[in-house]
C-alpha positions in Angstrom: 0.0 -9.8 -6.8 1.2 -7.1 -9.0 1.5 -4.6 -6.3 3.8 -7.1 -4.5 5.9 -7.5 -7.7 6.1 -3.7 -8.3 7.2 -3.2 -4.6 9.9 -5.9 -4.8 11.4 -5.1 -8.1 13.0 -2.0 -7.2 14.8 -3.7 -4.2 16.3 -6.4 -6.2 18.7 -5.6 -9.0 18.2 -8.9 -10.6 14.4 -8.7 -10.7 12.5 -7.9 -13.9 8.8 -7.8 -14.5 8.5 -9.4 -17.9 4.8 -9.3 -18.6 2.0 -6.8 -18.3 0.6 -6.3 -14.9 -1.6 -9.2 -13.9 -4.7 -7.6 -12.3 -5.9 -4.9 -10.0 -6.6 -6.3 -6.4 -7.4 -4.3 -3.4 -5.1 -4.9 -0.4 -6.2 -5.3 3.1 -4.8 -5.8 6.7 -6.3 -8.2 9.1 -5.9 -7.5 12.8 -7.4 -9.5 15.5 -10.5 -8.0 17.2 -8.9 -8.7 20.5 -6.4 -5.8 19.8 -8.7 -2.7 19.2 -5.9 -0.2 20.3 -3.6 -1.7 17.5 -6.3 -1.1 15.0 -6.8 2.5 15.9 -3.1 3.0 15.9 -2.7 1.5 12.4 -5.8 3.5 11.2 -4.3 6.7 12.5 -1.0 6.1 10.8 -2.6 5.5 7.5 -4.8 8.6 7.9 -1.7 10.7 8.8 0.0 9.3 5.8 -2.8 10.4 3.4 -3.1 13.8 5.0 0.6 14.8 5.0 1.7 13.2 1.6 3.8 10.4 2.9 1.5 8.0 1.1 2.2 9.7 -2.2 6.0 9.8 -1.4 6.0 6.2 -0.6 4.1 5.2 -3.6 6.4 7.1 -5.9 9.4 5.5 -4.2 8.2 1.9 -4.4 5.8 1.8 -7.3 6.6 4.8 -9.5 4.6 7.5 -11.2 2.1 8.8 -11.9 0.9 8.7 -8.3 -2.9 8.3 -8.1 -4.9 9.7 -5.2 -4.8 7.5 -2.2 -7.7 4.8 -2.1 -10.5 5.7 0.2 -10.3 4.2 3.7 -12.8 1.3 4.1 -13.5 -0.1 7.6 -15.3 -3.3 8.3 -16.0 -4.8 11.7 
């Protein structure tokens, strides 16, 4: 929830977060097992973003600083 709010607030000049952050929840992405090529594509894009610094730039733009290290990739089948 907090991640969503932190991402939306900079996009809306009228939005304000008025209380402390609610919690720390991992985020995930669910893709149908019927689309393994799409899963590989998304995983490759995320790996590239971690490797070339785009993850940190996006985090700084939408969430702010300090920018932590990207979370490790966790895959489940």
